[in-house]
C-alpha positions as CSV (number, residue, x, y, z in Angstrom):
1,G,-15.9,-2.3,-6.8
2,Q,-14.5,-3.5,-3.5
3,V,-10.9,-3.0,-2.5
4,A,-9.8,-5.4,0.3
5,E,-6.5,-6.0,2.1
6,S,-5.1,-9.1,3.7
7,G,-1.8,-10.4,5.0
8,G,-1.1,-8.3,8.1
9,G,0.3,-9.7,11.3
10,S,2.9,-9.6,14.0
11,V,6.6,-10.1,13.4
12,Q,9.8,-9.3,15.1
13,T,12.3,-6.8,13.9
14,G,14.0,-7.9,10.7
15,G,11.0,-10.1,9.8
16,S,9.0,-10.0,6.6
17,L,5.3,-9.8,5.7
18,K,3.5,-9.7,2.4
19,L,0.3,-7.7,2.1
20,S,-2.2,-8.3,-0.7
21,C,-5.0,-6.2,-2.0
22,S,-7.9,-7.4,-4.1
23,L,-8.7,-4.6,-6.5
24,G,-12.2,-5.8,-7.3
25,E,-13.6,-4.3,-10.5
26,Y,-10.7,-1.9,-10.9
27,P,-7.8,-4.0,-12.1
28,T,-7.6,-2.8,-15.7
29,K,-9.0,0.6,-15.1
30,A,-7.0,1.8,-12.1
31,T,-5.1,5.1,-12.7
32,C,-3.7,5.3,-9.2
33,M,-2.9,2.2,-7.0
34,G,-0.9,2.1,-3.8
35,W,-0.5,1.6,-0.1
36,F,-0.5,4.0,2.7
37,R,-0.3,3.6,6.5
38,Q,-1.5,5.1,9.7
39,A,0.1,4.7,13.1
40,P,-1.3,6.0,16.3
41,G,0.1,9.4,17.0
42,K,1.8,9.7,13.6
43,E,0.8,11.4,10.4
44,R,-0.6,9.3,7.6
45,E,2.1,8.2,5.3
46,G,2.0,7.2,1.6
47,V,4.1,4.0,1.4
48,A,4.3,2.9,-2.2
49,I,2.5,3.4,-5.5
50,L,2.5,1.6,-8.8
51,R,2.2,3.9,-11.8
52,T,0.3,3.1,-14.9
53,D,3.5,2.6,-16.8
54,G,4.6,-0.1,-14.3
55,S,7.2,2.1,-12.5
56,S,6.9,2.7,-8.8
57,D,7.5,5.3,-6.0
58,Y,8.3,4.7,-2.4
59,A,8.5,6.7,0.8
60,D,12.1,7.3,1.8
61,S,11.5,5.4,5.0
62,V,10.8,2.1,3.1
63,K,13.0,2.3,0.1
64,G,15.1,-0.8,-0.4
65,R,12.9,-2.8,2.0
66,F,9.4,-2.7,0.5
67,T,8.4,-3.8,-3.0
68,I,5.0,-3.1,-4.6
69,S,3.8,-5.3,-7.5
70,Q,0.8,-6.4,-9.4
71,D,0.0,-9.9,-10.6
72,S,-0.3,-10.7,-14.3
73,A,-4.1,-10.7,-14.2
74,K,-3.9,-7.2,-12.5
75,A,-6.4,-8.3,-9.9
76,T,-4.1,-8.2,-6.9
77,L,-1.7,-5.5,-5.7
78,S,0.9,-6.7,-3.3
79,L,3.4,-5.1,-0.9
80,Q,6.4,-7.3,0.1
81,M,7.8,-5.9,3.3
82,N,11.3,-7.0,4.3
83,S,13.6,-6.0,7.1
84,L,10.7,-4.7,9.1
85,E,11.3,-2.3,11.9
86,P,9.1,-1.2,14.9
87,E,8.6,2.1,13.1
88,D,6.7,0.2,10.4
89,T,3.9,-0.7,12.9
90,G,0.6,0.6,11.8
91,M,-2.6,0.0,9.9
92,Y,-1.9,-0.5,6.2
93,Y,-4.5,0.5,3.6
94,C,-4.7,-0.2,-0.1
95,A,-6.3,2.4,-2.4
96,A,-7.1,2.2,-6.1
97,D,-8.8,4.9,-8.1
98,H,-9.9,5.1,-11.7
99,V,-10.3,8.9,-12.0
100,F,-7.2,10.5,-10.7
101,E,-3.7,9.6,-11.6
102,C,-0.9,9.6,-9.0
103,T,2.8,9.6,-9.7
104,S,4.1,9.8,-6.2
105,V,3.2,8.6,-2.7
106,I,2.3,12.1,-1.9
107,G,-0.1,12.1,-4.8
108,L,-1.7,8.9,-3.5
109,L,-2.7,10.7,-0.3
110,F,-4.3,13.4,-2.4
111,V,-6.3,10.8,-4.4
112,V,-7.4,9.1,-1.2
113,D,-8.6,12.4,0.2
114,Q,-10.7,12.8,-3.0
115,G,-12.5,9.7,-2.2
116,A,-10.6,6.9,-3.9
117,P,-11.8,3.5,-3.0
118,R,-9.8,1.9,-0.2
119,G,-10.0,-1.1,2.0
120,Q,-10.6,-1.5,5.7
121,G,-7.0,-1.8,6.4
122,T,-4.8,-4.6,7.8
123,Q,-2.7,-4.3,10.9
124,V,1.1,-4.7,10.9
125,S,2.9,-5.0,14.2
126,V,6.6,-5.2,14.5
127,S,8.2,-5.8,17.9
128,S,11.8,-5.1,18.9
């Protein structure tokens, strides 16, 4: 199955963007779904995950600003990003696995390192 992101772009500080991720053949089988980001010169960071029970976990840096959700058909995973800051600039990736379960954004990175399917990434740029 193919995981593919869309929705990145350039905004000014305080702006909003919504990222979408097509989960391909995984929508009803995913045990770990989420977003992580990579910025030049910074460590990779787990941003948000959606647990199998519908609850979520967020990085402290985005709590209260970002919201992860899944559509009713479970085919698309979204990340609504509000009050964007220059520090949010980076490449954003969606990952979805059907073997490992993740319960935190830290766990998402572990699952990604185990080879979880992920997209090519979508660039988010926030200017001050």
